[in-house]
N, C-alpha and C positions, 0 to 999 in steps of 0.2 A: 783698474789701472793697467795700462799697456806698457809692457817692458820688452826691450830688444836684447835677447841673450846673445844673438849674433846679428850684426848689421852688414849690409853690402858695402863693398869698397866703392868710394866715389872715383869715377873714371873721367878725369878732366880731359883726357886726350881724345875722348870719343867724338867731340864736336869737330876737332881738327881732322880726325879720321874720316868723318862723314863728308867733310868738304873735299877730301881727296877722292872719295868714291863718287861724289857728284860730278866733279870735273872729268874724271875718267869716263864715266857713263856718257856725259855730254859729247865727248870727243868721238866715242864709238858710234853713238846714234847719228851724229852728223855725218860721219864717214859712210855708214851704211845707207843713209838717205842719198848721199851723193854718188857713191860708187857701187852700191847694191851688191850683187853677187861677188864681185872682186873683193870688196871690203869684208864681207862675211867670211870668205875663204881665208883671207889673210889673218883676221883676228882668231879664227878657229885654229889655224895652224900655229899661231904664236902662243895662244893661251892653252890649247888642249893638245897640240901636236897632232891635229886631225884635219886632213884635207882630202877626202875621197873625191872620186870623179863626180859623184852626186851625193848630196846630204840626205836626199829622200831615199828610203829603203824600198827596194823592189819586193815583189811578192816572194821571190826566191830567197832573198835575204831574210825576210820575216819567217819563212818556213824553216830556214836554217837555225833561227833562234829557238823555235819550238824543239828542234832536235837536241839543242844544248841544255834544255831545262828538264829536270826529272819529271816524270808523270805525276808524282805526288805533289810537286810544287805547282804544276799547272792546275791540278785539282784544287789545291788550296787557294790559288788566285781566283778560280771560278767561284769557290765558296764565298770568298770575301766580296767579290763583285756582286754576287746574288744578294748579299745583305745590304750593300750600298744601294743597289737598284731597288730593292723592296722598300726601303725607307724613303728613297727619293720619289718613288711612285706614290707612296702614301702621302707625302708632302704635296706632290702635284695635285692629288685628288682634293685637297682642301682649298685649292685656288680656283674659284668659279668665275666665269664671265658673268657680267651683271648688266641687266637692263631694267630700268624703273621709270615709271611715269610720275614725276615729282609734282607736276601740276597738270590740269587737263590739257592734253595736247603737247606737253613738254616731255620728251623721252630722252633720258640720259643713260649712258652705259659705259662699260669698259670691257676690253678684251685683253687677255694675257697672250702676247705674241712673242714667240721665241726669237732670240737673236739669230741672225742668218748664219754667221760664221764665227768660230771661236778658235783661238790658239791656246792649247793646254801645255804649260811648261811643267816638266817632271824633273826635279833635281836628281842628280846621280853622279856627281863628281867624287864625293867622299863616301857616301853610302848610296847604293842603288835603291832609291825610294819608290819601290814598286807600288806602294799604297797610294801615292799621289796620282797615279794613272787612274785608279778606281774613282778617286774623289772628284776629279775634274771631268774626265771623259764620260764615265757612266752617267754622272749627274746631268751633263750637257745633253747627252743622248735622250735621257728621260724627258728633259724639258722640251725636246723637239728641235734642237739646233740642226740645221741642214748640213753644214760642213764643219767638221772638226779636224783641225790640224794639231798634231802632237809632236813635241820635241823634247829630247833628253840628251845630255852630253855623253860622249864616249866614256866607258868605264873600263879601266885597265887596257886602254888602247883599242877598243872595239865597241860596237853597240852592246849595251847591257842586254843579254838575252832575256832575262826575267822581265825587265821593263818593257822591252819590245813586245813580248808575249802579252803582258798585261794591257798595253796600249791597244793591241790588235783585238784581244778578247773584249775590251771595253767598247770597241766600236769606232776607233779613230779612222777617218777616211784617208789621212796622209800621216806618215810616220817619218820623222827626220831625226837623224843622229847629229845633233847640233846643240851646243850648250851656251850658257851664259848670256850676256847682254846681246851678243850677235844673234842668238836664236830668237830672243824676244823682239829685237829690232827687225829681223827678217820677216817674222810673222806679222808684226804690227804695221810696218811700212811697206812691205812687199819688195820683191826683187824680180829679176828676170825669170827666175825659176820657182819662186814661192809667191803665190797670190796673197794679198793682204787680208787680214781678218778684221772683224768688227770689235773683238773683245779679247783680252789676254787674261788668263787665269792661272793660278797655281803658285806654290811657294818657291822660294829660292834663296840664294845668299844675299848679302847686302847690295851687291851690284845688280842682281836681278830685280830686287825690290825697288831700287832707285830708278832702274830703267822703266819699270811700270809707272812709277810716280811721274817721271818726266813725259811719258807717252800718254798719260791720262788726258783725255780731251780729244786727242786724235783717235784713240780707241777707248773703249770701256775697260775697266779692270774689276776684279772681284774685291780685293782689298789690299792694303799694304801690310804684308805679313813679315814681321821681323823675327829675331831669334825666338825659339821655343821657350815658353814660360810655364811653370807649374806651381800651383798653390795647393798644399795639403792642409786641410782643416781637420783636426783630430782632437779627441779627448782620450781619457784613460781607458776607454773600452777597447783600444787597440794598443799594440806594442811598438817599441822603437824600431825593431827590425823591419816591420812592415812599412812604417813611415819612411825609413831610410831607403828602402828598396824603391819606393815610388818616387822619391825625390831624385835619386841618382839615375833612375830609369829615364828621366827627361833631361837631366843635366848632361848626359852623354851626347846629346845633340851637338854641343859645341861649348867652347870655353866662355861664350857670351850668353849662355842660357840660364836665366834666373830660376832658382828653386827655393821655395819659401815654405816653412812650417809655421802654421798658425794654430795655437793650442791654448786651452785653459788649464793645462796640467804642466807645471814646471818639471815634475818628475819625468813625464813623457818627453819633454823638450831635451832634457839632459841625456836620457837613454837613446833618443834618436841621434843626437850628435855623436855619442860614443859608437853607435851602430854604423853611422856613416864612415867614421874613421876605420872601423874594422872592414867594412865592405869594400872600401877603396883599395885595400891591399890585394883583393882577389878579383875584383871586377876587371875584365879584359879591357874595357874602355875607361878604366879608372883614372888615367892621366888626364883625359879631357874632362871627365866629370868632376875630378878633384879640383881642377883649375876653376871650373864654373862655380863649384861650391865655395872655394876659398874666396873668390872675388865677388860673387853675386848671391851667394846663399844667405838666407836670413832665417832666424828663429825668433818668433814673436809670441809672447805669453800674455794672455788676457785673463781678467778675473771672471768675466761673464760672457754668456752667449751673445748678448747684444753688442758687446765690444768686438767680438769676433766678426759679427756681421758687418759692423761699421768698417773695420779694417779691411775685410775682404772686398767690400764694395769700393773702397778707396784704391786698393791695389788693382782691381779690375783685370785679373789674370786671364790668360788664354785658356788654360786648363785649371779647373777647380775640383779637387777630389775631397769629398766629405766623408770622413770616417768617424762618426759620432753616434751616440745612442739615438739621436733624433734627426737623422739626415733630412727628413722631409721638411723640417723647419727651415733649412737653408734653401730648399727648392721653392718654398713659398715666399721667402723673404729676400733672398739675394736678387740683385738687379743687374750687377755688372760682372759678366763673365762670358768667355767664349763658348765653353761647353762644360757641363756639370756631370760629375761622376759620383753617384750616391751609394754609400755603403762600402765596406771593406771587400765585398765580393767582386766589385768591378774596379777598373783602373784605367789610366790614360792610354796605356798601350792597346787596350781593347778598342778604344775609339780611334787611335792612330791607324790601326791595321785592319780591323775586321768586323767590328760589331755592327756597323751600318751608318752611324752618324759621320758627318764630314770632318776631316782633320785640318782643313784649311780654315784657320780661325784668327780672330783679331788679337793683335799683340800691342805692347806699348800703350796700354790703357785705352785702346780704341774700343774695347768692349763697353765703354760708357755710351757709345752712340751707334754701334753696329754689331750684328751677329756675323757668323762665318759664311763660307760658301755653302749654298744650298740650291735646290732646283729653281727657286724663285729668282736667284741672281741672273739666270739666263733668260728670264722672261721680262718683257717690257709691258707694263700695265698702261694701256693707251685708252683714253676716253673718246667718246663720240656723243653727238647730240643731234636731234632733229625736232622740228616743231610743226604743228598744224598752222594754217593761215590765221586762225583765230588766236592761237597761242602766240604767234609771232607778233600780232598787234599788241597783245597785253604785255609781253616781255619788252617789245620795242618802245613802248611808252616809258617804262622805267629806264631802259637803256639810254634813250635819248636824253632824258633829264640828267642821268648820272654822267654821261659823256660831257654835257654842257658844264656840269659842276667841275670837271677836271680840265676843261678847255680843249678837249679833243674834237675838233670840228669834223674831221673825216670820219671818226668813229660815230659821231652823232648822225652824220648823213647816211651811214650804213643802216641805222635804225629808221631814220626818217623816210628813206625811199620805200621801205617796206610798209611803213604806216600809211603812206600816200597810196600805195598800190593795193594793200589788203584790207584797209579799214573800211 
């Protein structure tokens, strides 16, 4: 039996809120499309109080950011990027071009071709999300993207030194201090000073996510990433303090970040809820995390492991942390998740910041049909084919008849002219 000891609050206002976001984004995108640099500058000044002579940072400005970041922090960024790069390179190595002769004289194949240009958005208004630079820029560079533009909003009235250093170390060709919808619009649509890109990637707030949604089709996107989600699956092999820490560690992202405990131990469920209340009193980000837990936190108790698997697949969370006696069972049987963290020794923060897997992941149950950002997202798998004359005749006979079956006379003639010439 599945029991909810704590359920999430229903938020009826969310749909109306989303309608407001949609309309605001539509206006900004239309304005940037019409007035280009002038619109970008006005929206940046209005929303971020930021209107420099140029949004693109010069080499001197980038070097000044290095001077503002402690050497240890630069070394830590380099370490994190090395892990992301190593895993992305291993993933890329699994993707082979293909050529196969499917019938005598019929050769089919595919090639993995990198996207030509990408715009990487790095959030930085509330928290300077340095790690997002690694996840997008490093991965795009490993994929072979020729041009990488990167943008992040000003932080505390200036370019975030740590983000700029991370962007530069990751291999960005162009670095812009520009945030929000205006940044995404400028990179996607192009302006007098910013050349358009073919694809936009990276997380962001509700307005950035909506901008990507509205621009999809004009440019490619990685995925629509909403507020951070975490699901902790645990049994009584761990304690409530550990579960509480891992739930609140993700709830601090924002008051709209769901955090869910799924367990087969009612005792662990109660001890975790008590531990959450204790930790919220001392956690520096407790106000934000506490609101998220109050509104969107859930505690679900199941009787069996099978029930836990069923519920977890239904939730389809962005992050799923498994702290049970048999975590490999969940690796083998779970189907719907963004990224999986197995055992109490690992946690979501490792994946978010440094371990090497990508932290741009599907939310809002999108894990039912997609994974997260990875090197393959920057590659187009494009097919090709060629035939010998003899094979063209054999295939052409089938094609001619099948085209006639569908009533496509022009298609049929494409086959028939080759039958007349090569038969």
